[in-house]
C-alpha positions in Angstrom: 5.3 5.7 21.5 3.8 2.3 22.3 5.0 0.5 25.1 7.2 -2.6 24.2 4.5 -4.5 25.1 2.1 -3.0 22.5 4.9 -3.4 20.0 5.4 -6.8 20.5 1.5 -7.7 21.1 0.9 -5.8 17.6 3.5 -7.7 15.9 2.5 -11.0 17.4 -1.4 -10.3 16.3 -0.1 -9.6 12.5 2.0 -12.7 12.3 -0.6 -15.1 13.6 -3.3 -13.5 11.0 -0.4 -14.1 8.3 0.2 -17.9 9.4 -4.0 -18.2 9.3 -4.3 -16.9 6.2 -1.3 -19.0 4.6 -1.3 -22.0 6.1 -4.8 -22.6 7.4 -7.6 -20.8 5.2 -5.7 -20.1 1.9 -3.1 -22.8 2.0 -3.9 -24.5 -1.3 -3.4 -22.4 -4.1 -6.8 -21.4 -5.8 -8.6 -18.3 -7.2 -9.6 -16.1 -4.4 -13.1 -15.5 -5.2 -15.2 -12.1 -5.1 -17.0 -13.1 -2.2 -13.8 -14.1 -0.3 -12.1 -11.1 -1.2 -14.7 -8.8 0.1 -15.0 -11.1 3.5 -11.0 -10.2 3.8 -11.6 -6.9 2.9 -14.6 -5.9 5.7 -12.6 -8.1 8.0 -9.2 -6.0 7.6 -11.1 -2.9 7.9 -12.9 -4.0 10.9 -9.8 -5.0 12.8 -8.2 -1.8 12.0 -11.2 0.3 13.3 -11.4 -2.0 16.5 -7.5 -1.1 16.9 -8.4 2.3 16.8 -11.0 2.0 19.5 -8.2 0.3 21.6 -6.0 3.1 21.1 -8.9 6.0 21.8 -9.6 3.8 25.2 -6.0 3.1 26.3 -4.1 6.4 25.0 -7.4 9.1 24.3 -9.1 10.8 21.2 -6.4 12.5 20.0 -4.1 9.3 19.0 -7.2 7.5 18.1 -7.8 10.5 15.8 -4.6 10.5 14.2 -4.1 6.8 14.1 -7.6 6.7 11.8 -6.3 9.7 9.3 -2.9 7.6 8.8 -4.7 4.7 8.0 -7.3 6.7 5.4 -4.2 8.4 3.9 -2.2 4.7 3.9 -5.4 2.7 2.5 -5.9 5.4 -0.1 -2.2 5.4 -1.6 -2.1 1.8 -1.4 -4.6 1.8 -4.3 -2.0 2.8 -6.8 -0.1 -0.4 -5.5 -2.6 -2.4 -6.8 -2.2 -1.1 -10.5 1.5 -2.1 -10.1 0.7 -5.6 -8.8 -1.6 -6.3 -12.2 1.6 -5.1 -14.0 4.3 -7.2 -12.1 1.6 -10.6 -12.7 0.7 -9.7 -16.2 4.7 -9.3 -17.0 5.6 -12.4 -15.9 2.9 -14.6 -16.4 1.5 -15.5 -13.1 -1.5 -17.7 -12.9 -4.5 -16.0 -10.6 -4.3 -18.8 -8.1 -0.7 -18.0 -7.4 -1.0 -14.1 -6.9 -2.6 -14.4 -3.4 0.5 -16.2 -2.3 2.6 -13.8 -3.9 1.1 -10.8 -2.2 1.1 -12.4 1.5 4.7 -13.4 1.3 5.5 -10.1 -0.4 3.7 -8.2 2.1 5.1 -10.3 5.1 8.5 -8.8 3.7 7.2 -5.1 4.0 6.4 -5.5 7.5 10.0 -5.8 8.2 11.5 -3.0 5.5 8.7 -0.4 6.3 9.3 -1.2 10.3 13.2 -0.3 9.8 12.2 2.8 7.3 9.5 4.3 10.1 12.2 3.6 12.6 14.8 5.4 10.7 12.3 8.3 9.8 11.5 8.6 13.7 14.8 8.6 14.8 16.0 11.1 12.3 12.9 13.8 13.3 14.1 13.3 16.9 17.9 14.5 16.3 17.2 16.9 13.2 13.4 18.0 13.3 14.1 20.2 10.1 14.1 17.3 8.3 10.3 17.7 8.5 11.0 20.6 6.1 12.4 18.3 3.6 9.7 15.5 3.8 6.7 18.2 3.2 8.3 19.7 0.1 8.9 16.3 -1.1 5.5 15.3 -0.5 4.2 18.6 -2.6 6.8 17.7 -5.4 5.8 14.3 -5.2 1.9 15.2 -5.3 2.4 17.9 -8.6 4.6 15.4 -10.1 1.5 12.7 -9.7 -1.0 15.4 -10.6 0.6 15.4 -14.2 1.8 12.1 -14.6 0.4 9.9 -17.8 -2.4 8.0 -16.8 -0.6 4.5 -17.6 1.9 3.5 -14.6 5.3 4.3 -15.8 6.5 0.9 -14.2 7.9 -1.6 -16.1 8.8 -4.8 -13.9 10.8 -6.4 -16.9 13.2 -3.6 -16.8 13.8 -4.0 -12.8 17.3 -3.6 -11.8 17.1 -6.3 -9.7 15.4 -8.4 -12.1 17.9 -7.7 -14.9 20.7 -8.6 -12.1 19.1 -11.8 -10.8 18.8 -12.9 -14.4 22.3 -12.1 -15.8 24.1 -14.0 -12.7 21.5 -16.7 -11.8 19.6 -18.8 -13.9 15.8 -18.4 -14.1 13.0 -21.4 -15.2 10.8 -20.9 -18.0 7.1 -20.2 -16.6 5.6 -22.8 -14.9 2.4 -23.9 -13.4 3.5 -24.5 -10.0 4.2 -22.4 -7.0 7.8 -23.1 -6.3 10.0 -20.2 -6.0 13.0 -22.5 -7.2 13.3 -25.4 -9.5 15.6 -27.9 -10.9 16.5 -27.5 -14.1 18.8 -29.1 -16.4 20.5 -30.6 -13.0 20.8 -26.9 -11.5 18.8 -24.7 -9.4 16.8 -22.0 -11.0 14.3 -19.0 -9.8 10.9 -19.1 -11.3 9.2 -16.3 -12.4 7.2 -16.5 -9.5 10.0 -15.5 -7.4 11.0 -12.7 -9.8 7.3 -11.4 -9.1 7.9 -11.5 -5.4 11.0 -9.6 -5.4 9.7 -6.8 -7.5 6.6 -6.2 -5.5 8.9 -6.1 -2.5 11.1 -3.7 -4.4 8.2 -1.6 -5.5 6.4 -1.3 -1.9 9.7 0.0 -0.7 9.4 2.7 -3.4 5.8 3.3 -2.6 7.0 3.4 1.3 9.2 6.4 0.7 5.9 8.6 -0.6 3.5 7.2 2.2 5.9 7.2 5.3 6.3 11.2 4.9 2.7 11.9 4.6 1.8 9.5 7.9 4.6 11.4 9.7 2.9 14.5 8.4 -0.3 13.5 10.5 1.6 12.1 13.8 5.3 12.1 15.0 4.5 8.7 17.3 6.5 5.9 15.5 4.1 3.5 16.9 1.2 5.5 14.9 2.7 5.7 11.9 3.8 1.7 11.9 0.6 0.7 12.8 -1.5 2.5 10.5 0.9 1.3 7.9 0.6 -2.4 8.6 -3.2 -1.9 8.8 -3.2 -0.9 5.5 -1.0 -3.4 3.7 -2.9 -5.9 5.7 -5.8 -5.1 3.7 -4.2 -4.2 0.4 -4.2 -8.3 -0.5 -7.8 -8.5 -0.5 -8.5 -5.5 -2.1 -6.2 -6.0 -5.1 -8.4 -9.3 -5.9 -11.9 -7.3 -4.8 -11.2 -4.0 -7.2 -7.8 -4.9 -8.9 -9.8 -4.8 -12.3 -12.2 -2.0 -11.6 -9.0 0.5 -10.4 -8.5 1.7 -14.1 -11.8 3.1 -14.5 -11.6 5.3 -11.2 -10.1 8.0 -13.7 -9.6 10.8 -11.5 -7.9 8.7 -8.4 -4.4 9.9 -9.2 -5.7 13.6 -9.0 -7.2 12.7 -5.8 -4.2 11.0 -4.4 -1.9 14.2 -5.6 -3.9 16.3 -3.9 -3.3 14.5 -0.6 0.1 14.1 -1.1 0.3 18.0 -1.7 -2.2 19.1 1.2 -0.2 17.0 3.8 3.1 18.3 2.5 1.8 21.8 2.7 0.6 21.2 6.2 4.0 20.3 7.1 5.6 23.1 5.5 3.4 25.5 7.2 3.4 23.8 10.8 5.7 27.0 12.4 2.6 29.6 11.7 -0.5 27.1 10.9 -1.5 25.0 12.7 -4.0 22.4 11.3 -6.0 20.2 13.7 -6.1 16.3 13.3 -9.5 16.5 12.6 -9.3 19.0 9.8 -6.9 16.9 8.0 -9.3 14.1 8.1 -11.9 16.0 6.6 -9.8 17.0 4.1 -8.4 14.1 3.2 -11.6 12.3 3.4 -13.4 15.2 0.9 -10.6 15.1 -1.7 -10.6 11.5 -2.2 -14.4 11.3 -2.0 -14.6 14.3 -4.9 -12.3 12.0 -6.8 -14.2 8.8 -6.5 -17.5 11.0 -7.5 -16.0 12.6 -10.1 -14.5 9.1 -11.8 -18.5 7.7 -11.2 -19.9 10.6 -12.9 -17.2 10.6 -15.8 -17.5 6.8 -16.2 -21.5 6.6 -16.7 -21.3 9.8 -18.8 -18.9 7.9 -21.1 -20.9 5.1 -21.0 -24.0 6.9 -22.3 -22.0 8.4 -24.9 -20.4 5.1 -26.0 -24.3 3.4 -26.2 -26.1 3.6 -29.4 -28.7 6.0 -29.9 -32.0 4.3 -30.0 
């Protein structure tokens, strides 16, 4: 477990990073270029690896390896969120230049929500250790379902219950070109589609956290490492969205790779009383599964491209 000073320092650094992003670097609503997105992505990965070095120096190689494995799992699972973000922005017709602000505020809310969920999970494991087997079985089921689900996400933002409830009891304005979350329309305050998109993204993150947080608990029981690996991954999710969001549909075997990771971690948790899998083995297996999924996607994409190209 991290010390109170470590918890405070980590969250303070995250809040400063968000403040610099929203109030200084990206204070104006504009489209995030690929170059800027690539720079932010590299910075986020570098910060996570630097934090891992700090953990190694202060707590030893074991916790550092656990953080790195948890970060890799979280970062990989967050790629699935990107497809949902694309659907949300498309459904609510959110202009590209406003999407970064919505993602930043949504992920700032995720900082609080995931902290609460991780705290509850850690408390349950302390008092009821058998819950670990429920987490393991849950991950195996989720992984199996992901393996055989349809290619296109079944998430429909317009059918979200919170959105339907909001539309029923509160006025919602027509799509606007501004970045306001509330406007005055016909003399009354009304929510904008930008606000609805933010609400749906917050809800979607909670749903994804239900899968990803137990997966990291399968790597480490240290709540500080679970929390920091989660937050480091979702911080980089914004820039990854703009960097590779449009290319993700071409990674046709991404779901299979992620589902195999969840099944492996779930099975590892279920077999823990009889078979102990070292963290370095878990890291190698996770990296291998994801690498195979990406490689298979690239090979399949090249094959499809050759078949679609006209014969000379």
